[in-house]
Phi, psi and omega in degrees: 000114182291156177241147175291123182251329185200145171249117190250110179285156177290158180295133173279143181255053182083004180232188174298146176283126177275158183278334180299129178100355174295137184242147175243111184267133180264161182288349175268009177091353178269166176250148176291127187257160175065035174293125178256334188198136171230125181241130177257137185228128176242129174239142178316130178070011182239158177284166177294147176237141174246127176255119186241116175264122182224162171236073191291146171233349183242013183237156160266215178293141182230131175258132175249118184229114181261109181250326177229134181240127177233119183268125176231154176292151184306315179297324181286335182291330181284334182277005190269000000 
């Protein structure tokens, strides 16, 4: 069962980063397909949560487990 490992926003072209083109990377190297919406939720004293709404056609069960959260600047994320 693949796990979600990263949410990758598209490169911004000097303006606000648009949501269109955001990718959800799975640990098997594939991307989650047919993602309709990603919502990040923050509650005081709790880790960030991602709610990902999909209509999958290429996946079976997917487990999402957030064990480590690393915050990087947008420019640094594209150089990884």
